[in-house]
N, C-alpha and C positions, 0 to 999 in steps of 0.2 A: 092231867097226868093222874093217876089214882093214887090211893095212900100205899099201895103194894109196892107201885112203881116207885115211889118215893122211898120207901124203906128199902127195896132191893138197890137203888141207888145210892142211897147212904151206906148200906154194907160194902158195896163197891168200892166206894171211896175210902171207907175205914180199912178196906184189904189194901188198896193201893197205898195208903198213908204208913201201913205197916211196914212195906217193903221199903220204905225210903230209908237211905244211910242216914245215920245218926251224927255222923263226923266226917271229917276230911279223909282220915284214913281209911274208912269204909268206902267212901265215893270212889267208883271205878270211872276210869276214863278222864278226858279234859285235864290231861297232865299238867300243863303250863297254868291253866286256871286254877286248879289246886293249889301248886307252887306259889303263885301270886298272891293268892287269897290268904294262905298260910302265913306270908311273910306280912301281908296288912295287919292280920287279926294279932299275930305277936307282937308285933311292934306297938299296938294300940295297947294291949295287956300290960307290956312291960313298961309303958309310959303311965299307965293309969288312965288314959283317955277313951272316949268313943272311937270306934274305926271310923275311918274316912267313908264317905257316902260311896255306894257301889252301883253301878249299873250292869245287869246281866242282859245280854242281847243274844237272840238266837231263835231258830223254829222251834215250834210247840213241841214238849215232851221230852226236852234235852236234860232238865234237872235245875231249871231256874228256881222253882219253888223249893226244891230241896236244898240248894245251896243257900237260900236265904234262911231257911229254918237252921242250916248249919251254921251260918254266921252268928245267929243269936245263940245258938247252944254253945261255940267255942268262946263267944265273949261273955257267957254266963250271964245274959240278960234276957227278960221276956221278949217275945215277938207281938207286934200289932199286925195283922194282916187285912189288907183291902184291896180294891181294885180301881183303876182308873175310871171306868165308866159310872162308877156308882158316886165318884166326886164331881157332881154337876154344878156346884156352885163354890165359891171361896168360902162361905161358912162351913159347907160340909168340911173342908180341909182344916178349917182353924178350930172345929170341934175335936177333931183327932189329934192335932197337933198341941192343943192345950191340954190334953189329958195324958200326954207321954209321960212317963217317968226316966229319970235320971240314966242315960246309957240305953235305953229301950231301942230295940230295933222296929223300924217301921217298913214294912214291905207293902210296895204298891205294885201289883199285877197290872200288866198292860197299861203301863204310865204313860205312853203316847196317845191315851183315849181321854185323858184329863181334860176338863175344860180350861179355856184360856184365862180367865180369872184366877182359877186356883193354880194354874202354872206359876203365874206371875206372884202369888202370894208364897208358893213355895221356894222362889230364887232366894228371897229374904230369910226364910225359916232355914233354909239349906247352909247360906253364908253367915248370918249372924245370930242364928237361934232366936229369933224374933219374928214376930208377926204384927202388923197393925190391924186393930180390930176398928170398923167404922161403927160409929154409935149415931143413930138419927138419919134422917134423909133430907136431902136438899140443901140449902145454903148454910143451915144449922148443923150439919153432920161435922161430927168431930173424929180424929182418929187416936185411938189410945192404943201405945205400942204395948206388948205383952212379951215378956221375956220368957223364953223356954228353955227347957232342960237340954243339955247336949245330948244328941239322938244320933242313930245312923239310920240314913234312907238307903234301903235296898230296892231298886227300881228294877223292873223285868219288862223286856218288850219284845215282841217278834218283828219290830220294824222301827229300827232305830232311827232311820232317815225321816221318819216324821215327827222326833223330837226337836223343838227349836234349840239352836245352838246355846242359848243363855241356860237352858236347863241341862244339857247335855254337858257343858263345860263346868258346871258345879259339881260333878261328881268325881270324886278324887281316883276312882278306878273303873274301867269299862272293861268287862269281861265278853268276848266273844265265843260263844260256845258253838262247838263244830259237830257234824255228825259222829256218831261211833263207828269204830270197825267191828267185823264180825268177832274179833278175839275178845274185846271189851265186853260185847253183848253177851257171849258166851259165859263170861265171868259172871255178869249181871243176873244172867238166866238161872246159872248154878246156883248163886247166893240166895235168888228169890226161890228156887226151888226146896232149899235145905229150910228156909223161913216158912215155906207153905207144907213143909211135910214130904215133900215129893223125891223120888229116885230118878232123875233125868239122866239119861245114858247121854254119853257124849255126842254120838251122832243125831239124837233127837234134839239136842241144844244147838249143834251146827246149822241144823235146818231151820229152826226158828228164828235164829240169828240171821239166818242169810234172806228171810222173808220180813223182817222189823224195821227194813225201811232207814237204819241207823238210828233208832230211836228205843230208848231204854222203856219209855211208856208203853209203847206199842209191844215191845218183846214180853213185857209183864202182864200185859192184857192176854196176849196169845196164850201165853204160859198157863193162863188162870182158865182159858178156854180149853186147853188140853186137859186141864185137871177136871172140868165140868164133864168132859166127852168121857173121861175114864172112868169116872164115879157112874155116870147113867148108863155107860155101856157095859160096867164092869170089865174094864179091858185094862192091861197095865198101860202104864206111860212108856212108850218106846218110840221108834221111828214109825212105824205103821199107825199109832194113834195120833201123832202128830200130823202125818200125810192126810188123814181123815179129816182130822179137825180142821186144818187148812182148806181142805176141800170143801167142806161146810161151810165155812167162812168166806169162801169165794177169795182168797188170797193166793196169787198166782206166783210163778217162778221168780218173779221179780219184786214181789211185795206188793203189788198193786191191787187194791180191793175194787168192790163194785163200783164205788164213786169215782175212783181214778180213772177205769175204764169206761163210766158212762161219760165223762168229761171227753177223754178222748174220742170215743164213739161218737158223741154229739158233734165235735170240732170237724171230723172227717166226714161222716154222712150227712148231718145238718148244713154244714157250712163249707162243704169240699175243701176241707183242711184248714180254713181261715185265708185271709186274717179276720178276726171277729173280736168284738169287745166283750170285757170282762162281764159286764150286765148282762148281757144278750146270751152269753155261754151259761151264766149261772142260772138265769131263767129257763133255759133249753132242759137243764138237767136238775132242776126244781130245787135248786140250793141259794144259800146267802151267797152274795160276791164274795163277801169277807172270807165266808168257808173254803170257797173255792181258791182264793187267792193266797191264805194263809195256811190252809191245811193240804191242798190237792197240788197247787203248783210248784211248791218248793222241790218236793221230790221228783215231779214230772221234768222239771228244769235240770235237775241233777241227773237225770238219767239220759237227758238228751232227746226226750220225746215231745217237749213242747218248747216253743220259743216265744218270747215276747218283742215285739216290733212296735214301731211308732203307729201302725194301724191296727193293732190289734195280737191276739194271741192266732199262733199258726204251729199246726202239727207238724213234726218232721218225719223223714222217710224211717227212722227207727219206730214211731208209733204206728206209721202204716204195716209195717213188717210185724210187729208184736200183736196187733189185731188180726192179721191175716188179711189185711185190704190191700188193693191194687193201687200202685202209685197213680196218680194223676199224670196225665200226658203234657198240662201246661206247664209253664215255667214258674210255677209256685215257688220251688226252691231255688231259681236261679240267683236270686239276691240274699240268699240266707247264708 
């Protein structure tokens, strides 16, 4: 990746960060989660203690990182951000934990991807605010207990089922984030448009919301692409410019993009509709298996265009219809 690409990516991240709500009042949607989090944070403030550990579970782009930052802001404490894949050894985690301040919020994204030794160290840290540091090796190694300041751990995961029970049980509250409806997405788009200095007509916001897969991150990214189109083509932001932008970026009426359709097309054209294994399907579309499983599949499952079976992934009649493919004569769907 070039320096120009790095700079462009950093600008994109800065813009995305600027659109994040700063407190629970500004946060749109997830009504139950907001109410539950507000109760936890207010109780902690009134008692002068760190808030309970919080686990945020749900598909990508629904606001887990934003909520973690809001927890820190509402608690009036700093936040330390890291991710599960970067914590490969218990020593990595010990280094982070030992440098925390009183009341600080530790946010671990993709917490289900932490190494097992680090997970086991985290059990004690979450429960007793203590870690045991091993000094030396072999028979002469000794364990030195290190007391930690009280902190709040906020973990985010797209696959809560991969978290071991001892870790999951140590969270005082688990929030399950759901996909957003179009009305909430329209409110998010209106807020983001105001922050970006864009006048977004109601019908344009409605179309964008309907193509955003129930995901605020996608809604905001599509809005920025509409802004780019308007700037480059010197075109007002309206229904027409939204339609042209969606056509350029290959987002169809269901919100499916090029990768979504590639997965369905490969499943139908290359594997006769399935069943086919995840890794084989990922290779067929030139993507990582994790990307297909965590980014593409949840939406296709939600639309009923894909099903998971014991033998692998299977395209449903809805997928054939959406791609304009003829249904097979075999009994592929008899057992679905």
